[in-house]
N, C-alpha and C positions, 0 to 999 in steps of 0.2 A: 621521454618527458621533455617538455619545452623548458628552456632556460628562462630565468626571471626577466632578463633583458629582452628576449624575444617576445614574451608576453606583454611587456610594457610597450613595445613597438606596435603590437597588434591592437592594444587598447587605444593607442594614440590615433589609430586610423579608423576609429569607430564611425565618426561622422561621415567621412567619404564613402565608407562601405554601406552605411545606411542610405546615403543618397543614391547609390547604385541599385538599391533593392527594388524599387518600383519597375525599373527597366528589366531587371533580371526576372522578376515575376511575370512581366509581359512576355518575355522570350520563352520562359518555361511553358506558359499557356499555349504558345504557338509552336511547340515541339522542339524548342532549343533550350534544354535544361542546363547547359554547361556553366553559364555564368552564375545561375542560382546555386548549383551544386558547389561551385567554388566559394561563394559567399557563405554557404552553410557550413562547409568544412572549416572555414576561418572562424565563424561564430562559435563553433563547437570544439575549437582547439582545447586541449587539456588546460584546465585552470581558467578558462574564459567563458563569459556569456556576453557576446558582443553587443547584442541589440537591446539597449536600454529602452524601457517603455516610454520615457519622456521624449526620446528621439523619434519613435515610431508613431506615437499616439496621434499626431496631427493628421496622418493619412492612413491609419491602421484599418478602420472600417471600410474605407473606400478601396484600399489595397486588397483586403480579404474578400470583398464582394466580387472582385475580378480574378481571384486566384483559384487554382485547382485545389481539390482536397489535400493533395500531397503537400502543396506549399503551405496551406493553413496549418496542417499538422506539424510540419517541421519548423516553421517560423515561430509558432506559438511557444513551443518548448525551448526555443533559443533566445527568448526574451528574458532579461534579468528582472524578474518580478520582485517586489517587496511590499511591505505594508502601506507604502505611499502610492502604490500603483492602484489606480481607481478601477480595478477589475470588478469591484462590487457594484459599480454603476454601469458595467458593460454587458448588460443582458444580451444585446444583439451579437456582440463578439462571442460570448459563451455559446449562444445558440448556433451560430455558424460553425464554431469549432466542433460542437457535439454532432451536428449534421455531417461534417466532414469525416468523423470517425466511423460513420456507418457505411461509407462508400470507398474509403481509401483502401488501396491494395495492401494486403498484409505482408509485412516483412519484419524481421527482428528489429530493425532500426525504427520502423513506423511504430511498432509496439512500445519500444522504449520511449518514444516521443509522446505517445498518447498517455501512457501511465505517468510519466513525468508531469505532464500538463494537468492531468486529472487531479493529482495530489495537490498541485499548486492552486488550482481553482477551488477545491474544497477548503483548503486552508485559508485562502485570501477572501473567500466569500462567507466567512463566519457570521457576519451580521447582515447578509443580504439574502435574496431569494434566487441567486444565480444557480444554485444547486438543483433547482426545479428542472433545469434543462439537462441534467445528468440522468439519462435513461438507463434502464437495466442493460441495454446493449453497450453503453459506454462503460458501465461498471464491469461488464464481462471481460474487458481487456485486461483486467487484473489477473484473471485466471490463465492468461497466456504466459505469465511470469517471465517477461523478458529480463535479460541480464542488464541491470542498470550500471552506469559507469561509476567509478569511485567518487568523482565530484558530481553530485546530482542534487539540484535545488529541490526538486519534487520530493525526493526521499527524505531530505532534511526537514522540509515542511511537514511531510507525511507522518512524522513521529509525534506530532502534537496531540494532546488529549482530544481536541476538537475533531480532528480527522478520524482518530480511532473510534470515537463515539459515533460518528456518522456511519462508518462502515459497519459497526456492530448493529446499528439500528436497521440495516438492510435485512437482517435475519437470514442471511445466506451463508452457510458455514463454509462452502467452497470459496466464495469470494473473500470472506474474512481470513481464511487460512492463507490464501494466495497473497493477500495484502501483507500479512505478517511475514511470510517468506520473503517478500520483496524488501520490506523496510528493515528487517533484522540483518544487519550488515556490519562488517569490520570497519566501515567507513563512516558510521553514524551512531552516536550515542543518544538515546532518547532523553528528552528533558524529564524532570521529576514528575510532573503531572501526566505526561504521556506514558512514562514507565508505570505509574500507578494504574492507569487505565489498561495497559497491557497485562499487568498482573491480574486484574479483575477479569479480563477477557479469558485468560488462560484457565482460571479457576472455574468460571461460570459458564463459558461457551463451549469448552472442550471436555467437560466432564460427562460421564455416562458410558455405558457399555458400547454403544455404537460409534463412539468417537476415537476408538483405539488407533485406527490407521491414521487419523488426522494428528493425533498426539505424536505418533511415530514420525510423521513427516516434519513436524515442528522440532522435535528433538534432533533429528538428523541435520536440520538447518542450523540449529544452535551449535551442534558439534563442529560443523564446518566453519562457522564464524569464529568460534573459540580456537580452532586449529589455526586459522589465519592470524588471529591476534597473538598466538604463541610464537609466531615468526619474528616478532619484535618490531619496535618502532622504526628501525632503519629500513626494513622491507616495506612497511606501510607508507612511509614518507616518499618512497619512490613513485607512488601513485597518487598520494594525497599529501603534498608537502606541508600543509597547515596543521596536520595532526601533531599532538604533543603527548608526552608520557601520561599526564593526568587524564586525558581523554581515553587513552588506551586502557588504563586501569579502571576507569569508570565503566567502559564497555564490558570488560572482563567481569566485573562485579555484577552488572545488571543482567548480562546474558547467562552467567552461571546460575544466578538466582531464578531466572525464568525457567532454566532447565530443571532445577531442583523442584520447582512448583509443578511442572509437567510430570515429573517422575512421581511426585507425591500423589497427584491426582490419579495417575495410572495405577499406583499401588492400592489406593483406596477403592478404585473401581474393581480391580481384580479381587480384592478381599470381599467386596459385596457379591461378586459373581460366585465365589467359592461358598458363600454362606447361603445361596439361594436354595440348594437342595434341602438343607436343614430347615429353612423357613417354610418351604413347601410341605415337607413332612409334618412340621409342627402344625401348620394350618389344617392339614388333613386329619391329624389326630384330634385337634380341637373340634373340628366339624363333626367327626365321628362321635366324640364324647357328647356333643350337644344333641345329636340324634338319639343316642342311647339314653341320655337323660330324659329327653322328651318322651321316648317310648316307655320308660319306666314310670314317668309321671302319668301318662295316659292309662297304663295298666292299673295304677293305684286309684284311679277315679272310681267311685261307686257306679254300678250299673244303673241305668234308668229304670224306674218302676214300670211294670207292664200295665 
């Protein structure tokens, strides 16, 4: 874990590092990735996100137009985005990024970057049309389920009710499950509205007989998260120093409640399954009774006159 003083020194060098970025991108494009990789490691040091949007914005689109897909993927996720970042007006940027995801070589680190940036884009584009550039191929990166780092802006943004509702609207249960498996974490407590949307999703999207193995995957993930939380604040702060006791207690409450809901849904589904033979037999008896009643009625009718 980096010391606070070391992080302050890194942050103080942000502008010089950003100034080197265009040259590093040019070198990477010409087969010399060493400087770019060094800048990337620095930007992604624990506890830092070195590339502030306001520093990169003046040359971002020009830079990305000359960058390889690998550079676009990694730089995008290393930018410190916030509500003041004008990503909602950056349709060209989102389109270039989405195109890069379709050709970049798969690695675990690339998957981390794509998922991180995907969640940021969806969150920051709440009032824009930028999500129209997010194709099914981009969404499919969620199903790769990369391990996200403890400090991850995309996962934090991704717990909002807006992002959850967008993923639910895809009507793809594998994508939705993968998304939940990624954002349920000992490092992030969902906000109130996001948690309510999660509760609704668990009850409505994962009910039914055919959803048993999906519910099992979600319960196992929650068991893992709760097990990590049981290790205590001291352990968690080794990896995410800003966590406090109140956040840990909030996560324990929320994730235990989600687990209870899943188990309740599972129990109700099993109960319905066990009642099916009785229902089927009852329907057969009712149908037979209707047939017999109709036959009796027909026999009671007077014969027609010759």
